[in-house]
C-alpha positions as CSV (number, residue, x, y, z in Angstrom):
1,M,-46.8,-71.2,-60.6
2,K,-45.4,-68.6,-58.5
3,A,-47.2,-65.8,-59.8
4,T,-44.6,-62.8,-59.9
5,I,-44.8,-60.0,-57.7
6,K,-45.0,-56.3,-59.4
7,A,-45.7,-54.3,-56.6
8,Q,-45.7,-54.2,-52.3
9,I,-46.5,-51.8,-50.2
10,C,-43.4,-49.1,-48.6
11,R,-43.0,-49.7,-45.2
12,E,-43.2,-46.3,-44.1
13,C,-45.7,-44.4,-46.1
14,K,-47.6,-47.3,-46.7
15,V,-48.4,-46.9,-50.1
16,E,-48.5,-49.7,-53.0
17,K,-45.8,-48.9,-55.3
18,P,-44.7,-50.8,-58.3
19,L,-41.5,-53.0,-57.6
20,S,-39.4,-50.1,-60.0
21,E,-40.3,-47.6,-56.8
22,Y,-37.8,-49.6,-54.7
23,R,-34.0,-50.4,-54.6
24,F,-32.9,-53.8,-55.4
25,R,-30.2,-55.5,-53.3
26,K,-27.8,-57.5,-54.5
27,D,-27.0,-58.7,-51.5
28,T,-30.2,-60.2,-50.6
29,Q,-31.4,-60.6,-53.5
30,K,-34.5,-58.5,-52.7
31,H,-36.3,-55.3,-53.1
32,D,-36.1,-53.2,-49.9
33,R,-39.4,-52.2,-48.2
34,L,-38.9,-48.9,-48.0
35,C,-39.4,-46.8,-51.6
36,K,-36.9,-44.6,-53.0
37,T,-39.1,-41.5,-51.8
38,C,-39.2,-42.7,-48.1
39,T,-35.2,-44.0,-48.3
40,S,-34.1,-40.5,-49.6
41,I,-35.8,-38.3,-46.7
42,R,-34.9,-40.9,-44.0
43,R,-31.4,-39.8,-45.5
44,K,-31.5,-36.9,-45.6
45,A,-33.0,-36.7,-41.9
46,H,-29.6,-39.1,-40.5
47,Y,-27.4,-36.2,-42.2
48,R,-29.4,-33.1,-41.0
49,A,-29.3,-35.0,-37.5
50,D,-25.3,-35.6,-37.5
51,P,-23.4,-34.3,-41.0
52,K,-19.8,-35.2,-39.2
53,R,-20.9,-39.0,-39.2
54,Y,-22.4,-38.9,-42.2
55,H,-19.1,-37.4,-43.9
56,V,-17.1,-39.9,-41.8
57,Q,-18.8,-42.9,-43.3
58,E,-19.2,-41.8,-46.5
59,T,-15.3,-41.3,-47.1
60,A,-14.6,-44.3,-45.4
61,Y,-17.0,-45.8,-48.1
62,R,-15.1,-44.4,-50.7
63,E,-11.8,-45.4,-49.5
64,A,-12.9,-48.5,-49.4
65,N,-14.6,-49.4,-52.6
66,R,-12.3,-46.1,-54.8
67,E,-12.3,-48.2,-58.1
68,K,-16.3,-49.2,-57.6
69,T,-17.2,-45.3,-56.5
70,R,-14.9,-43.8,-59.7
71,A,-17.2,-45.9,-62.2
72,Q,-20.4,-45.3,-60.2
73,G,-19.5,-41.4,-60.7
74,K,-17.8,-41.1,-64.0
75,A,-21.2,-43.4,-65.5
76,Y,-23.7,-41.0,-64.0
77,Y,-21.8,-38.2,-65.1
78,Q,-21.6,-39.5,-68.8
79,A,-25.8,-40.0,-68.5
80,N,-26.3,-36.5,-66.5
81,A,-23.4,-34.6,-68.2
82,E,-25.8,-30.9,-68.8
83,K,-27.3,-31.8,-65.2
84,V,-23.8,-31.7,-63.2
85,K,-22.5,-29.0,-65.0
86,T,-25.2,-26.8,-64.2
87,R,-25.5,-27.2,-60.8
88,T,-21.6,-27.0,-60.2
89,N,-21.7,-23.8,-62.0
90,A,-24.7,-22.6,-59.5
91,W,-22.9,-24.3,-56.3
92,K,-19.6,-22.0,-57.7
93,K,-21.7,-18.8,-58.2
94,T,-23.0,-19.1,-54.9
95,N,-20.1,-20.3,-53.3
96,K,-16.8,-18.5,-55.0
97,E,-14.8,-18.3,-51.6
98,K,-15.3,-21.6,-50.4
99,N,-14.8,-23.1,-54.2
100,R,-11.3,-21.2,-54.1
101,A,-10.3,-22.0,-51.3
102,I,-10.6,-25.4,-52.2
103,A,-9.3,-24.9,-55.6
104,K,-6.3,-23.6,-54.1
105,A,-6.0,-26.8,-51.8
106,Y,-5.8,-28.7,-54.1
107,R,-3.5,-27.0,-56.4
108,E,-0.7,-27.0,-53.5
109,A,-1.7,-30.5,-52.8
110,N,-1.3,-31.6,-56.2
111,R,1.4,-29.4,-58.0
112,E,3.1,-31.4,-59.5
113,K,-0.3,-33.4,-61.3
114,V,-2.2,-30.2,-62.3
115,R,1.4,-28.5,-63.5
116,S,1.0,-31.7,-65.8
117,A,-2.6,-31.8,-66.9
118,R,-2.0,-27.9,-67.8
119,R,1.0,-28.8,-70.2
120,K,-1.3,-31.3,-71.7
121,W,-4.3,-29.0,-72.6
122,Q,-1.7,-26.2,-73.9
123,K,-0.2,-28.9,-76.3
124,A,-3.8,-29.9,-77.2
125,N,-5.4,-26.8,-77.2
126,P,-2.4,-24.1,-79.3
127,E,-5.1,-22.2,-80.9
128,K,-6.4,-21.7,-77.9
129,C,-3.5,-20.7,-75.4
130,L,-2.3,-17.9,-78.9
131,A,-5.9,-16.4,-78.7
132,K,-5.5,-15.7,-75.1
133,S,-1.6,-14.7,-75.6
134,A,-3.4,-12.0,-78.1
135,R,-5.7,-10.7,-76.5
136,R,-3.5,-10.2,-74.0
137,R,-1.6,-8.5,-76.0
138,A,-4.5,-6.5,-77.0
139,A,-5.0,-5.2,-73.8
140,K,-1.7,-4.2,-72.5
141,L,-1.3,-2.2,-75.6
142,N,-4.5,-0.5,-75.6
143,A,-3.9,-0.2,-71.7
144,T,-0.8,1.5,-72.3
145,P,-1.0,5.7,-72.3
146,A,1.3,8.0,-74.3
147,W,2.9,9.2,-71.1
148,A,3.7,5.7,-69.5
149,N,7.8,5.5,-68.6
150,L,8.2,2.1,-71.4
151,K,12.2,2.7,-69.9
152,K,10.9,2.3,-66.4
153,I,8.1,-0.6,-67.3
154,E,11.1,-2.8,-69.3
155,E,13.8,-2.3,-66.1
156,I,10.7,-3.6,-63.8
157,Y,10.5,-6.9,-65.9
158,L,14.1,-7.0,-66.1
159,N,14.4,-7.0,-62.3
160,C,11.9,-9.1,-61.3
161,P,13.1,-11.8,-58.6
162,P,13.4,-15.5,-59.2
163,G,10.1,-17.1,-58.5
164,H,8.4,-14.1,-58.9
165,H,6.1,-12.6,-61.3
166,V,5.7,-8.7,-62.6
167,D,1.5,-7.9,-61.5
168,H,-1.1,-5.0,-62.4
169,Y,-2.2,-3.9,-59.2
170,F,-5.3,-3.2,-60.5
171,P,-5.7,-5.7,-63.5
172,L,-5.9,-4.7,-67.4
173,Q,-8.9,-6.9,-68.1
174,S,-11.3,-7.2,-65.2
175,P,-15.7,-6.7,-65.1
176,I,-15.1,-4.3,-62.0
177,M,-12.5,-1.6,-62.6
178,C,-9.2,-2.1,-65.4
179,G,-5.9,-0.7,-64.6
180,L,-3.0,0.9,-66.7
181,H,-0.2,-0.8,-68.3
182,V,2.3,2.1,-66.5
183,E,4.8,1.4,-64.2
184,S,3.0,2.9,-61.1
185,N,0.2,-0.1,-61.5
186,L,3.4,-2.5,-61.9
187,Q,4.3,-5.1,-58.4
188,Y,6.1,-8.5,-57.7
189,L,4.4,-10.8,-56.4
190,P,5.3,-14.4,-55.5
191,A,4.2,-16.4,-58.9
192,K,1.8,-18.9,-56.9
193,E,-0.2,-15.8,-55.6
194,N,-0.4,-14.2,-58.7
195,I,-1.4,-17.4,-60.5
196,S,-4.3,-18.1,-58.0
197,K,-5.4,-13.7,-57.9
198,G,-5.7,-13.9,-61.6
199,N,-8.1,-10.6,-62.4
200,R,-9.8,-10.1,-59.8
201,V,-10.0,-7.0,-57.9
202,S,-10.6,-6.7,-54.0
203,L,-12.5,-4.6,-52.1
204,E,-9.6,-2.3,-50.9
205,Q,-9.1,-2.5,-54.7
206,Q,-12.4,-0.7,-54.6
207,L,-12.0,1.7,-52.4
208,N,-8.1,3.1,-53.7
209,G,-9.5,3.1,-56.9
């Protein structure tokens, strides 16, 4: 009777390890000769040597195996949801501008999909939408001083050009600096630009504020 192999020596590090430390290949029905640790080190070295080639190969593979890679990604996320969220949030914090550029490019390339998803979310979360509107109204009320020209403000909103939004140059709610709901703090912005702007305060605004 043939003995069952439970361990093997890694070709790279020369250390005997259990088979669980080796990737099993379905195409050959055998375990890799390199352990998972050495395989990871080698892949990272290849990536650092030629990242462009690595991305081309990865993109080509994903395009040729869309359903498979989506299923694998979904399975990994379900098994490691908290880990993925923590890693993603950390990346977003250290790459804010890059993340905004990626998000903006995605929205522009998938406008209908994004609108549909937003409408679907709003329909499924009416209480959150109402809460957001209430916070906005409260902030606007608190930010309107007694000396504000309400008639002028109304005219600005009524004369807003098609495809534009009335925007607060200094946002009413911002962790950096907040503006007032007065006529001198209102401006017209293209709708897309206003949505992407959010409540961020630019360096120029901070210097001029």
